[in-house]
N, C-alpha and C positions, 0 to 999 in steps of 0.2 A: 156384401160380397166384394165390392170394389175396394174397401179398406183392407180386407184380408188379402186380396191380390197384390195391393200396393206394399203391404208389410212383407209378403213373401218375396216380391221382386227386390225390395230394399235389402232383405236378409241375403238373398242370393248374390246381389251385387257386392255386399260387404265381404262375403265368403270368397267371391271371385277376386276381389281386390287383394285380400290377404294372401290367397294362393299365388297370385301373380307376383306379389311382393316377395314371397319366399322363393319363387322360381328365379326372379331377378337377383336376389341376394345370393343364391346358390350358384348362379351362372357367372358371377363376377369373380375375378381372380385377385382378391384382396389379401394383403398380409394380415394375419390374425394372431392375437395373443391368447393362448389357451394354457391355463394352469402354470403361468409363469414362463412359458416357452413362447418364443416368437417363431411362428411357423410361416414358411414361404407361401407364395401364391401357388395354385395348382399348375401354373404355366412356367415355373422356374426352369424347367428343362429346355424350353424353347427360347429362353432369354439369351441375348448375345452377351458373352462374357467379355469384359474389358480387362486387358492384362497390362499392368504397369510394371516394367522390369525394375528390379531393385537398383538403386543408385549407389554411389560410393558411400561407404560407412562414415567416412570423415567428410563433413559437409563444407569445410572451409579450407581447401588445399591452397588457394592463392594467398589467403591471409597468413597461413602458416609459413608459406615460402617467403612472403614479404617480411615476416617477423624474423625468420632465420637470416635473411639477407641483412636486415637492419642490425641484428646482433653481431653478425660477422663484420659488418662495416664499423660498428662501434669498437670491436676488439682491435681492428686494424688501426683506428684513430687513436687508441690509448697508447699504442707502442711508440 
């Protein structure tokens, strides 16, 4: 009888551990990949959104101005 009780207790603890694992897995807000889609966490609506305004399209305005000035100076020196 003691061995049967130990086996039952062991089985119950395994079932409880598996059920706890599934509950913890379901409670976490992880990003998941399903059928080739990357789905967001369930808490994405509560996340704070960072906004980065768009910058200038041309990233090197000072360098372009320096090149124009150098070209103009070179034209003046040729004359």
